[in-house]
N, C-alpha and C positions, 0 to 999 in steps of 0.2 A: 579452380573452383570459383563459385560465385556467391556473393552475399547480397541479399535483397532486403531492404528495409520495409517491413510490412506493418509497422505500427510504432507508436511513440516516436515519430519523426516530428521534431519541433513542437511536440506536445508532451505533457507529463501524464500520459495514460495510454493504454492500449498496446503495451509492449509486445512485439512480435518481430523476429528476425530470422530469415530463411537462408540456410546454407545449402548449396547444391554442389555436391562433389563432382569430380570430372567424369565419373561413371554414372552420374544421374541420381545417386542416393541423396535424399533430402532430409535435413534436420531442421526443425523449427525450435528456435530458442524463445520460450514463453509464448503464451496465447492469450493476451490480455483484452480486456473489455475497455472500450472508450467510455469515459464517465463524465464528459463535459457536454456543452450545449452549442458548440460552434456549428454554424450552418454547414460549412463545408465538410464536416465529419458526420453529418446526420445519418448516413447510410453505412458508416464504417463497420458497425457490429453485425450488419446483415450480409456484407460482402467479403469475398476473399481475394487476395492478390495471387493465389495459387489454387490448385485443385486439392481439396482435403482428402479425396479418395486416393490420390497418388502420393501423398506425403508418407514418408517412411517412419519417422519417429519425432517425438517431442521431448525436449529437455527443459525442465521447469525450474526457475530460480527460486520462486517462493509463492506463497498462497494469497497474496493481496489480489483483489479482483482485477485491478488493472494489469495484472501479469498472468492470471490463470482463468479469468472470467468467461472467456469464449470456448474453453475446452469442451463443454457439453454441446455447444453449437457445432464444433468441429466434428465431434463424433456423430451428432445428428445428420451432418452433411456428408458422411461417408468415411471418416477416418477410422481405420481399424488397427493402427499400430500401437506400440507401447508408449507410455508416458513415464519419463524418468525423473525422480525427485528424491529429496531427503525423506526420512521416515516422518518427521514432524510436519513437513509440508503436505504430505499426503493426509495426515490426520486433520490438519486445518482445512485443506481443500474440501474434505467431506462435509465440514460445517459451512464453509464460505459459499460453496457452489449450490448447496441445497437452499441456503438462505437467499441466494441470488435468484434461484429458480422460483421460489415461493413469492418473492417480491414481484418478479415479472408477471407471474400468473395472476396475482392479485391486481397489479396495475392494468393489465390487459383486460381483465374482467370489468374493472371500474370504467375504463375507456369505452368498452363495447356497449355497456349499459347506457351510455350517454352520447353515442355516436349519432349523427344526423342521418347518415345514409348506410344502407347495407353494404355498399362497396367499400366503406371505410373500416370494416371489421378488421381487427389486428389479431395476431397470434404472438404468443410469448417467444422470445428468442430460443428458449429451450424450457423443458419441464423437469419435474422431479425424476421421472423415468430416465430422461437423458443423463441426468447426474449420476444415477445408479450405474448406468452403462459405462459412463466415463470412469468411475472409481475402479472398475474392474480392469482397467488398462494400466494402472499404476505399477511401476517397478521401483522399489526404494532402496537407497544406499546411504551409509553413513558418511560423515565428513572424513576427508583425507584418504579415502579408499578409491583407487583407480579401478575402473571397470570397463569392459568392452561392450559397445553397443552393436558392433559388427566387426568383421575382420578388418584391421587397419584403423579402427576408430576407437579411441579411448577417452573416457570422461573422468573428471575429478571434481567433486564438490568440496568447497572450503567454506567455513562459516563466514557469512557476510555481516553478522551482527545487526541485522535490520529488523527482523521479526523472528519469532520462534521458527526454526527450520530453514531460515533464509540462507541462500548459497550464492557464491560466485562460481563460475563454471569455466573450466579449461578443457578444450577439446584438443587432443593430439591426433593428427590425421596423417597417415602414411599412404601416399599414393605415388606409384611409379618410382619407388626408391627415394622419394623426397618426404621429409617430415615437416609438417606446418602446425604450429600451435596457435589456437584462437582462443582469446579470453573474452568472457562476458561478465561484467561486474554485477548483473542484476541491479538491485538497489543496494548502494553501499551504506552500511550502518555507521554508527558513530562510536569512537572510543570513549571509554569511561562513562558509559551510560548504565542505568540500572538494569538488572535482570539478566541481560544477555552478555555473552563474551564479546570482547573486541573484535572488529573485523580481521580476518586472516588474509593477508595479501596472496595473490595468485603467484605461481611461478612465472618466470619471464616468458612472454608470448611474442609471436610474430605480428599478430593483428589483434587490436584491442577494441572492443565495443563497450563504451562507458556511459553510465548515466550521468546527468548534469543538472539535476533538479534545482540545487542551490549553488549554481556555478558562479554566482556574483554576490553571495552572502556569507557572513560569518555569524554563527549562533552565539548567544550568551553562554557563559560558564555556569556550571551546576549551582554554586552558591547564589549567584545572582538570580537564577530562575526560581529557586525555592523561596527566597525572600520576596520576590515579586509576587509569586503565587499566593503566598500568605497575606501580602498586602491587599491583593484583589479580593480574596475571600473575606478578609476583615472588613474592608470598605463596603462590599456588597451586602453581605449577610448580617453584619452587626451594626454598621453605621446607617446603611440605607434600608435595612430589613427586607432585602430583596432576594431573588434567586440568582445564583450563578449557574449558567447553562454552558456546558462544554460539549460541543459537537466533537466526537472522537471516534476513530475507526474501532470497531469492536475487537479487532485483533491487533495487539501491539501497543498502540497509544493508550487504550483504556487501561490495560494491565499496568503500564508504567505509571500513569497518574494515580491509580489506586495504591500501588506500592509506595509512592512518595507520600500520599496521605497516610497510609499505614505507619510509615516512619515518623511522620509528624505527630500522629496520635500517640505512639509509644514514647515520643519525647515530650509529651504534654503541651505541644504547641498548637494543635488543631483546635479552632474554636468549637464550642459545644453546640453544633448544628447537625442535622441529619444529612447524610450523603446517599444518593441513589445512583445505581448503575441501571439504566433503563434501556436494555437491549438484550433480547434473548440470545443473540449471537454472542455477545460479550460474556454473558453468563456461561454458556457452553464453552467458549474458547478459554475462559479463565480456569475452568475445571480441567480442560485439556493441558494447560501449562503445567499442572502438577504431574502429568504423565510423561514429561520430557525433560527430566533434570539434566540430561546430557547437554542441554543448551544453556544452562545457567552459568553465570560468572561466579568467581570466587566470593565476591561480596554477598551475593544472594545466598550462596551455599552456607556461608557463615551466619548470616541473618536468620535463616531458618532454624538454626540450633537454639536461638533465643525466642523466636516467634514462628511456630510451625505453620501458621497461616499468614503469609505475607500479603495476601490479597483479600483480607477480611478483618474488620474490627467491629466493636459493638454498635456504632451508630451508622454503619454501612449496610445498606439493604440492596440486594440484587432483585430486579423486578423482571418477571417474565410475563405475567398476565396483563392483557390489554386494559382491563377495568382498573387495575392498580396504576397503570400508566396514565389513564384518563384522570384519575383522582389527583395525580400530581399537577396536572394542568389547572384543575379547579382550585387547588390549595394556594394559599397566600403565605405560607410558612417560609421564612428564610431557610434556604437549603442549597446544596450543590447537587446538580443533575448532570451526569455523564451519560451521553446518549449517542448512538450511531445514526446516520453515518457522519464521517469527518467532514465531508464536503456539504452536508445537509441537503443533499438532493434526493435522498431516500431515507426510509426508516422513521423511527418515532421522534427523532430530534426535530423533524419538520413540524410536527404537532406542537412540540414545546416552543419552537420559535414563533410559530403562528400565534400562540396564545400569550406570549410574553415579551416580544420585541417592542411593543408599543408602550410598555410600562417603564417609566424612567428609573424605577427603583432596581431594576434587574441589570445584569451584566452578561453578555455573551463573550466567552473566551475562546478564540480560535488558536488551536495548538499545533498547526502544521499547514502544509500546502493545500490549497483548494483551487480548482480550475476557476478562471475569472468569471465564467458564465453561471457557476453554481451559486446557490444562496450563501454559502460560506465565503465563496470568492468575492461576492458583492459586498458582503459585510467587511471583508478584509480591505477592499478598495474604498471604503467609506461612504458607500451609497446610503442615501437617507431613506430608501424604501427597498423592499425586496418582494418578490412575487412567490407566493406560496399557495398551493391548492387553487390556482387561478384567481387569487385576490392579492391586491397590493396591500402591504402592511408597512406603516411608517416605522422607522427605526428610531425610537425614542430612548431605548436602553443604551447603556454604555457598551462599547465594543473594544475589547482588548486583544492583543495579538502577542503570542509567545512562540516564536519559531524554534526557540531552544528546546522545546519538547519534540521537535521533528525527529523521526527515525532516520531521516536522510542526512548524510554527510554534508557539511558546508564546503565552501570553496577550498579552504585550507585542508580539510580532512580528505576531500576527493584527491587533492594533489599529493598528499602524504600517501594515500592508499596506492596510487598508480605510479609513484616515483620510480619503483624498481623496473617499470616498463620503458622508461625514458630512452634508454640505448637500444633496447631490443625490438620495440614495436616499430615496424616499417610504416604502419598507418594506424591512426586512432580515429574512431567514429564516435561522435558525441550524440547520444540519443536521450530520450526521456527528460526533456527540458524545453523551456520556452526559448525562442530563438535569441532574444536579447541576452538571456543568462548563458546560453551556449556560446555566443560570440565573446562575451566577457571571459568565460572559462578558457575558451580557445586561446585568447590572447595571453592569459595568465599562464597556461601550460607551454606556450611557445616561448615565453620568457624563461620558463624553467628548463628549456632545452629540448622539448618535444619537437618532432618533425611530422609533417604530412597529417594535419588534423582536418577531418571532414565533418561537416554538419549536414547529414543527409536529408533529403526530402522524402516524403511518403512514396513508396514504390521505386525509389532509386536503387539501381543495381550496380555492383562493383565486381570487377575481376580481381581475385586475390590468390595468394598461394603460388 
């Protein structure tokens, strides 16, 4: 059989990996959208390295847009097969993909109104109608339950501990009397994090496809991160009387931050300032979290017995209306604003940055990975200006970075997760990472006894099995 890397190759976005069995049956692992601004990737979302109409099935690891965001485009371009996921992943995809479609339709309309030539008119990658057609193709399964997608091909999802419903995937493929196991980590979560259970390792496999986002980094421990977060809140809101703006993905990161603030509030440690979650997607996703207790860890299950609403407290307000969001931009009150998206390349957080980065009283807190070309990525890299809505804005505010909030495993946690594959995996493919971090992780894993580690390029194809 063949493995073709169709996305997230030396990039931390656009996950897509195509398996072609010996009889021609095709399985796509993830169908993610590219979310950066690299010139060489500008056409990635529009084009395919395979024919969507001839694809047989999709197996989806989780609902982040860089893993599921092109599914409606796939359906629009002729795909008519099933999409396999966990129950919670389907629930989140219904929100995430609709939000993505609405953003694209709005951005396209904005561009077309201002285009200089008729020939420059754009179309959205997909529409709300494409999302509806996509959701009809989902087939969902729980963790730890093996199911057949065709004769001789079995799939198992195990909890990846990354976001609600996230899974790693093992495919057991029987061809011509031979059994081959292929493992796909999806995005590896972190042990001992709030809300979700710890990642559950896969059974031993013959070929491993592993993410490598933080392949050269170690995250701070939980006590350090909480103390530092409290210091940033106090310094910004009480000492500088400014706003703390946190770009955060509406699913996963936002709920974790709110849960930690809820715990601080209950402990009497949170300063007396208002907290706003300004993201319609985050509001809806937080409500959805309550519908999937099967994903909770023991700590959250116990916490709910004392506080039945772990994602809400008196000074926390969820904002859905645009006018309420605009009032936040005009306000000068010290406050915390958590707003999507995490890379600040879309959503309401762009407006908050546009209106606040030039004020020295404010702070922007980056709480996870952001592609270097995005506004959040440029803030991470220490740029003294960023471009928003076609204008350059000076960065006079403080910028803080806390990768400990990342939902991605760090180098040590990746190594711990894949350690049981060291002797069984004939070949390991590192995807979903920048090349420097992948090379660092490769060296680290080779030191741990792994053999034959590849760092594929986009479109590279391998004979396996």
